[in-house]
N, C-alpha and C positions, 0 to 999 in steps of 0.2 A: 504494500500500500504506500502511495506517495502522498505526503501531506504538504499542502501549500499554506504558508503562513497567512495571517489575516492581512487583507488589503483594504484600501479605503476608496469608496466610490462617492465623490462629492463630499458632503459633510456627514455621510452615513457610513458607519463602519460596516464593511461587507466582507463576509467570509466565504470564499469559494469552497472552503471546508476540505474534507478529505476526499481526494479523487482516486479511486482505484480503477485502473484501466483493465483490470481483469480480477475476477473473484478467485482465480487460481494462482496461488503464489509461485508455482513452478513455471509459469509462463515468462517469457523474456520481458525485461523492463522496456517500457515505452520510451523512445528517445526524448530527451529534455526539450528539443525544439518543438516536437509535436505537443508535449505536455504544456509548454508555455503558450503555444498558439491556442490550444483548446481553452485554457483558463482565461487568457486575455480576450478571446473572442466572446466568451460568456459574459465577461465584465463589460464589454463594449456595447452590449445591447441596451437600448433605452429602458428606463424603469417602467415596469408594467403596472397599470392601474387596475385595481379590482373594483368593479361597481358594487353598490350596495345590493342590488338585485342581480344575482349571478345569472349568466346566460345558460341556456340549455346545453347539455353535452352534445357534441357533434357526432358521437358514435365512433370516432376514430381513435386508434392507438396513439400513444405519444411517439415522438420522433425517436427512432432507434439509432440515429447518428450521433447522439450525445449520451453521456453516462446517465443511468437511471437515477432519479432523485429519490433518496431514501429518507424516510422520517420514522423515528422511533416514538411510539406513544406508550406511556406506562402510568401505572397508578393502581388504585384498588377498584372496588366493584363498580363505581360510577364510570371509570374508564373502560371497564369490561363492557358496560352498556346496560342500562336498566330503563330506557325509554320505550314504552310499549309501542309496538308496530301497529297493532289493531286490536279490536275487541273491547275497547273501553266502554264501560257502562256508567251511567250517572250514579254518583255515590249517594244521591238523595232519593228517598222514596217519594217525597213530595216537595215542591218549591212553591211558596205562596208570597204574594205581595199584598199588603193591607194598607187601608187608609187610616187605620186606628193608630194614633201617635203613641198610645200606651203599650203597643206590642213591642216585645224585644226584637232586636235585629240580630240575625246570625243563626247558626245551626243549633239544633237541639235533638237529643236522642230520646226516643220512647222505647224502653227496654222490651225486647221481643216483638217490636212492631216495625221500627225503622228509624232512619235518620232523615230529618226534615230541615228546611231552611225557610226563614221568614225575613223579608225585607219590607221597608216602608215605601209606600208610594208618595211622591210629592203631590200634594193636593192644594188646589187654589180655589178661592171663592169666585163669584161671578164677576168681581172687579179685578181678578187676576192676582189677588194678594194671597200669600201663604195662609192656609187654614188648618186649624187643629181640631175643630169640632165636627159634629155630624152635619151633613149637607144633603140637600135634594138636588142642587145644581152646582156646577163648577167645572173644573178641569183637572187633569192629572197627568203625570209623567211616570214612565216606568224606568227602572234602573238597568234592565236587561231585556234583550229581544227574545222573541219566541212566539209560540202559539199558546193562548190562554183561554180559560173558562171563567166567566164572571159569576160571582156569588154576591147577592144582596137580598135585602128583605122585600124588595118590590121588583118591578120591571125596570131595566136600565136601558137607556138610549145612549149610544156613544157616537159622537159626531152626527147626531140626529137620526141614527139608525138603531133599531133594536139589536142589542148585542147578541151575537150568535154564540153557540157553544164553543166554537173554535175560532177565536179572533186573533189576528196577527198584530202585534204591537212591537214597537222598537224605541230605544232611547232617543232623546233629542227632539221628540215630537210631543206636543201638548194635545191631549184628547179631551174634548168637551163631554160632559155626561149629564144626564138627568134621570133621577129615580122617581118613578110614578107609583101609584097605588099605596102610598104611605100616609094619605090624608094630610099632606103637607109637613109630616114629621121627618126630620133629617135622619140619615143613617150612615153608619160606617159600611164599607164593603171591602171585599178582598177578591183577588183574582188568582187562579191556580194555573201554574204552568203545566201544559199537557204534553209538550214535546221534550221529555227528559232525556236528551241525547247524551251519549258518552262524550267526554271531553279529554283532550290532551294526548290521545294516541296519535301516531303519525298520520294515519288515514284521515282523521278529523282535522288535524292541523293543516294538512296540505290540500286535501280534496274538498273539505267543507268550508274551512276558513280561508282557503285560497292563499296560503302563505307558502313560501319556498317553491315557486312554480317550476324551478329547475329540476325538481324531484319527480315530476310526472310528465309524460309526453302528451301529445294531442288526443290520444285515445284513453287517457286516464291511467295508463300503466306506469309502473315505476321505471324511471330511467336508469341506465347503466353507464358508468364511466369506463370506457375501455382504455383510457389513458391513466387510470388509477387502479392499482391492485392492492387489496387488503389481505395481509397474511397474519393470522392469529398464531402466535408463536409461543404461547404459554399454556393455555388450558387444553387445547387439542393435542393429542399425542402426535408427535412428528409434524405438527403444524397443520393449518388448514387455511385455504385462501380462495378468493374469487375477485372478479372485477367488482369495483365498488358500486353498490346499489343499496337501497334501504333494507333489503333482505339479506345482505352479506353477513350480518351478525346474528342471524336467526330471527327470533320473535321479538327482539328488542334492539334498539340502536344505542350506540355510544357516540362520543364526540367525533369519532373517525369519519362519520358521514358529512357533517358540516365542514370539518377540517379538510377532508379529501376533495370536496367540491371547490373549495377556495384554492388549494394547491394545484389541483388539476387545471383550473382556470389560469393560474399564474404561470405555470411551466408549459413549455412546448414539449419537454422530454416526458418519457414515461415516469410515473410516480409509483413508488412502492411504500406502503405504510405497513410497518411492522408493529403489531400491538402485543405487548407483553405485560398484561395486567391480571391481577388476581384479587378477589374480594377479601374483606376482613383482614387487611394487612396494614401495619403501621410503618411509617418512615423510620421512627426511632428504634424499631426492633426488626421486623421482617425485611424491610428495604434498607436497613442500616448500612450506609456506605462505608467502605474500608477506612476512609480518613477519619471517621468518627470513633474508630476503635470498637472494641467489644466490651459489653458489660458482663457477659457470661460466655467465655470462650468454649465451655463444654456444651453449651446449648446448641443442638444441631439446627434449630429453627432460626436462631438469630442470624440475620444477614443472608439467609437462604434465598429470599425473594430477589435481592439485589443480584446475587450470583446467577439465578435462573433468568433474570432479565437480560443480563449481558450474554449468557450462553444462548438464549433464544435469538438475540440479534445476530450473533456471530454465526450460528448454525444456518440461519436464513440466508445471510449474505454469502456464506460459503457454497450454498446451493442455489444461488440466484438464477442460474440457467434453468433449473427445474421448477423454480417458484414462479417466475414472471413469464407468462405466456408471450411468445414472440421475441424473447430475449435473443439478441444477435451478437453477444460478446462485447457489447459496448462499455462494459464496466459499470460502476455505480459511484455515486457521490453521497456520502452520509450527510444529509443536508440540514437536519435539525432534530430536536428532542422536545417532546411535549409531556407535561406532567400534570395529573389531576388526582389529588388524594388529600387526606387530612382527617377524616372522621375518626380513625382509630388512634390519633395522637392528641385527643382532647383532654386526657388527664393532665393535671397541672405540671407534673414532673416531665411528661413527654412534650407538652406544649412549650415549656421553657427552653427546650433544646431544638425546637423545630427549625428555626432560622439557621442555626449552625449546621444541622443535618442536611437541610436543603442546599445550602452552599456546597457542602461536601459532596452531595449527590451529583450536582451539576459538574463539578470538577472531576469527580471520579469517573462518571460516565464518559466525559470527554477523554480522560486519560486511558481508560480501559478499551475504548473504541478507537483510540489514536486519532482524535479530532480535537486538537487543543482549543479551538475557538468555535466549536459547534454552537450555533444559535439554540437557545432554549426558551420555551414559553411555558409559563406556569398559570394554571387556572386555580383560582382561590376556592376555598369552601364557600358555599352560598346558602347553606341550610337556613330556611326562614327568611331569606332575603334581608332587607334592612331592619328586620325585627329579629335578627339572629340571636340564638341563645348565647349567653355570655361565655360559656365554656369554649365556644369555637372562635371567639374574637382573637385570642392570642395566635391561633393558627392563621387566620385571615391576615393579621398584621404582619406576621413573619413572611407569608407568601408575597404580600405586597412589597415588603421591604427588600426582598431579594431582587425584585425587578426595578427598584428605585436607584438610579445612577448616583444620587447624592449619598445614599446609605451604602451602596456597594459599587463604587466607581470602577472596580475591576471588571464588572459585568456590563459596563456602559456600551450600548450598541449591540450586545450579544445575548442579553437576557431581558425578557419582558414579562410582566405579570398582567393577568386579565382578571378583573373583579367581576365575579359571576353573580353577585347579589341581585342585579337588575334582571337576571334571567329566571329568578325563582317564580314558580307558579303555585297558587294556593290549592288546597285539597279539592275544592269544588270546581277547579279548572282542570283537574287531573284524573288519571285512571285509578289512582289508589291513594291511600293514606299512609305513605312511607316517606317521612321527611328526610331520612338518611339516604334515600334513593330519589330525592327531589320529586316525590310523589309519582314517580315513574312517568313524568311528563316529557313527551318526545320533543316538544318545542324547546324545553330547557336544554336538552342534550344537543339539539341542533345549534342553538345559539352559542353554547359554550364552545362547540367545535368550530363554528364559523368564526367566533372571536379569536380563538387560538390561531386559526389559519391566517386571519388578517394581521395579528400580531407578528406571526412568523414572516409574512410578506414584508412588513415594515423592517424587520431585522435584516432581510435579504436585499433591501434597497428599493423595494417596490412601494407603491402607494395604494391606498384602499379607502373606499367609502366606509361608513360605519356599518356595524352589524345591524341587519334589519330588525327594528323593534317597533311594534305597534304601541300606541299610547297605553299606559298602564293606569287602571283606576286606583284611587287611594284605598288602602285597606279599610274595610268597615270596622267600626268598633263593635266587637261581639259581646253581647250581654245575654247569654242563653238563659232561658227561664230556670234551668236547673241551678244556675249560679246566683240567682237573685235571692234576696232574703226579705222577710218581714212584709211591709206594705208594698214594696216594689214587686215582690213575687206575686202577691195577691192581685196587683194591677196587671201584671204580665199574664197571669192565668185567665183573668177575666177578658182581657183583650184577645187572647188566643182561643178562647172557648168556641166561638163560631167555627174557626178552622179545625179545631180538634174534634168537635162533635159532629159538625155537618159534613166535613170533607174526610178527615182522617178516619174517624170511627165508621162512617158509612162505607168507605173503601175497604176497611178491614173486614166489615161484616160481609161485603159482597165478594171478597177474595175467595175463589173456589177452594183454595187450600184450607181456608178457615171455616167456610160456611157449614159443611157437614159436621165438622168437629164441634163447632159452637152449638148447633142444634142438639147434637147428642149429649153434650155436657149440660145444656139447659134442662133436659128431661132426665138427667142422672142415669143415662144409659151406660151399662158396663161395656167398655171397649173390648174388641177382640183380643188385643194384647195389653193386659193390665200392667201398669208401671208403678213402681213404689214412689215416684216423685209426683208432686201434685200441681205442677204448673203446666196447664194445658192451654188451649187456644183462648179460653176465657180470661186467662191471666193477662194476655196482651191487651184485650179490650178494657180490662180494669185499669191497666196502666195509662190508657188514653184518658179515661175519666179522671184519674189521679193527677195527670199533667194539667188538667183543666181545673184542679182544685176541688173536685167532687169525690168524696170518700164514701158515700153511702153504698157503693157497690164493692167495697172492700170486704174481706173476711173478718168476722167478729165472733167473739166467744158466744157459744150457744148455751143458754140455761145454766145449769150448775157446772161450775168448773171442776172437772174430775180430779184436778190436782189438790183440791181442798177437802175431798171426801176421804173416808177411810176405806182401805182396800184390804183384801185377804191375799196373802202371798207366801210363797215358799221358793227355795232353790235347792238344787241337788246336782251331783255329778253323775252323769248317765253311765250305764254299763257299756254303751257304745263309745269306747274311748277314742280320743284323738290326741296325738302328742301336742304338748304345749307349743312346740315350734312348727306346727302344721301351718302352711302358708296359704291354704285356701280358706273358703268359708267354713265356719264352724256350725252353721245352721244345718240341721239334719233331723231325720226321724229318730226318735229316741224312745226307750222303754220307760214309762212313768212308774215311779216306785209305789208300792202299796196298792191301794184301790183308787188310783188317780187317773184311770184311763179316760173318764168322762169329766175331767177337772174343769172344763169350759161350759158344761151343761148348766142350765138354770137351777136344776134341783140338786146339784152337787153340794155337799155340806163340807165346807173347809174346816169347820171346827172338829169334825170327826177325823179328818186327815191331819190334824194338829198343825194347821197353817198359822202363820203369824198375822197380826194386824198392823197396818202402818199407812202412811201417806206417801204419795209420790213427791219427788222422783225416787226410784229405786236405783242404787248404784254403789260403786266403789272405785277407788284408785289405789291399787296395791294394798287392799284390805281396809282402807280408811274411807270415811264419809267426807270425801274431798272433791271439789270441782275438777273436771278433766282439763279445762283450759280457760283462757280469758275470753269467754264467748258471751255476747249480748244479743245474738240473733233471737228475735221473738219466737221463731218457729223451731228453735233448738233448745236453748236453756242449759246446756251442759256446763256453763260457767257458774251455775248455782250448785251448792253442796247438796248431795242427795239427802232425803229425809229418812229413808229406810235402807239398811245395809243389804246389799245383794251379795251373798256370801259365796255361793258355789256357781258352777258354770251355767246351769239352766235356770232361768227365772220363769215362774208361773205367777200370774197376778189376775185378780178378778174383783169386780165390784158390781153391786146392784143399786141403781139409782132411779128415782122417779123423774121423768123428763116430760116437758110439754110436747104437744103434737107438732109435727113438722108443718110449716106454713107453705101455702101456694106461692109461686113466684120466687122461691128460694131453693138453694141447694146446700148440701151438708157434707162435711168431711170429718174424718178422725185423723188428727195429726200425731205422728210418733216423734216425740222430742228426745233430745240427748245424743243424736248421732247424725247430724246433717253435714259433717265435715268430710273432706277427702280422707280415705283410709280409716274412717271412724265407724263404730257401731258394727252390728251384725244383722243377720236376718231376723224376721219376726213373723208372727201370725196373729190376726185379730179375729175375734169371734163376737157375734151379736146374738144373744139368746140361744147360744149353742151352735149357731150356724157360722161357717167360715166366711168371713167378709173378704179378707185379703191375706196374701202371704208373699213375703219376699225372702229369697234364699241367700241373700248377700247383703253386705254393707254398702258403703259409698265408694265408688271407684274414682280414679283420677278424672278431673274436669266435670264431675257430677255434683260436687259439693256446693253448699251455699243455697240450697233450696229445701222446702219442707218435704218430709217423707210421710207416708201413711196411706190412706185410702179414702176416696170419696164414698159416701154411703149411697149405693146404687138403688134404683127405683124398686127393685124386688125386695129391698129391706125396709122400705118406708112403712110397710104395714106393721113393723115391729115398734114403730114410734108413733103411737096413737094416744099419747097422754097418759101412759101408765109406766110401770116399772120395766127397766131394761137391764139385762145382765151383759156386761162388757168384760171380755177376758182376753189376755195377751200372753204370748210366750216370746222370749228372746234369749240370747246367749252372750256370755262374756267374751271379751277379746284378749288374746295373749300375744299376738304378733300383728305386724303390718308389713308391707313390702320393704320397709327399711330394716326390718329385723325384729327380734323379741322386744316386747314391751311388758310393763307390769300388768297384772290383771286389771282390766278396765271395763266398766259398764256404766251406762247412764240411760235410764228408760222412764218415759212418762207418756201418757196419752191424754188428749182432750178433744172435745167436739167444737167445731166452728160452723157458722152459717154465712151464706152470702146471698144478698138480694141480686137477682138476675137483671142485668142491664136491659134497657128498652130494646125492642125488636126481637127479643128471644123469649121473654117470659110468656107462660101460657096462662 
């Protein structure tokens, strides 16, 4: 390889870089006259200007009469590429715009229902002045474009025409309105967005939003740059490459797409992009450059990624004739280095060293690839945009400092930094909620790559228009209803009530996935597959009412609290032994001692069987009446000390109480307390007047915790609750192990009955 030292073109430092006239070291050296001629001919060309809107690719390969221009792109997962190519779905279940000034602006979640967003309309009275009260006439503006459905108490005319179910509105226009059939009484109204399109994937950015027209041809197909070849040299075994197109990187794009289009436009030569990136890697550890030294020389992972990056580049270049299609032995020129990384260096101790490590990285890459003045461009972290979390600011400042010629004069004219914060896109503009992957927004990745390419062009002596950016809206102040308190929360709930009850609740009721389940739950029908957990479809409907500040459809204690009455109980170790270190469920069929076979029957006499009397909860922790954990969940209660000692493995308990008759329009359930946590509790069985109501043969597995257990009281059992005495019986087992290993003997068990008023539209 022959290295030409840095030259100067005008006032701009220009580096013809390392020019290898063959990738094969055994070939004869190119004569110096030819070397000098090629270098000076390249320098003599006029500086090329890159327009803001890039031209379409011409479908031709780069000139094979000059060395291939090679660029090395490295970093962690965002350099790998996480911008979705297609398939984005709107993250919101519903988007609403309201004229009520008391409504909170921003997103809010309704658990088990969906994620919604509310924005305020700008409303004006008949004189064109901003209005905050209810109106019958006036005008309004919308903050976003789309297709909408109008909701109001009367009939609404918009621009003198009766509003249709699907009306198209756009920002920047003022729409007059008149609400009739209200007897002259003003009203608030809201509009519902009906075209909830996906946002932020490449197909939407390019084809729907008409940005980056160079990426599609006249037929709407993705363009291919035959003058730019992308070689992935890190993740794929032995490398993998293709001519540059939006699909070169698979189902997601990285900065290489924007970068490659800029460099392909800038160069007449063939361009080769070598990408050696890997996710979840830190500059201070995985990419640690040699000049930074080792913190743990025995650790095989430290500095490994740096080594693999250099090896990937060398291996690709050594086989360039097999990598670049149409290669004709013209050699290559390692023309530049691009770096985008930083997420894994946010801990303070790593961030404090980032600037030093980044300087060393640039110098060591230049040294190890034998290109002493190789231009380098750095993309900063941009998570959160200009509202970045404070832990990333030191990384941002270090990355900007390295490209600042006043702070690093040794890099003047050969290193440039690109601030990516302007390229951040919010969650509701994006395919996903992944801030560390820039919400997987393809536009962000395009803009970062484009800006890196334009910065590189500047270092190479060219000129460029700015990276194409559409005007950005000011971020809205988010005051979700769940974050408000006191009077503000009550005002929010009242303002949102029409949206919650008329739109969200009705859509939930009409959803085919919910409709059948809701009807079955309303009539207390036993499901085909019974579940020990009690949150069905009705739970989501109750959450909607709760978000509106309405609690009359919540579950409430029914009649006598079974935790306050006296129970008969006993415990025993069954003859069907299981080792204490048994890892599976301990719930099993067992032989009952003495004459206890019918222990759950109404006519069974616990006194004759010498049972004890006591109150709930029953339990123990290593033989003591101690709470199991710091738990305040109302449907669990294992944070309370047991009232009665559960001594041996199997617990039998029963009580007979007089209960009122079940009411129409309500449903009922028995809650099993004391074991709602992951890896907590055991199986159980519940009996009503001697009949098996429900049985669970296991405790709570991973990801199932945090919800009530037990059984709904199904319709076939309602005849047992006719305002007379009811016998309730239960069996459960102690715990001795969980998946983490042996634990002290633990148990906590209680039951009680709750009732729920069935919400409108379902009650019979």
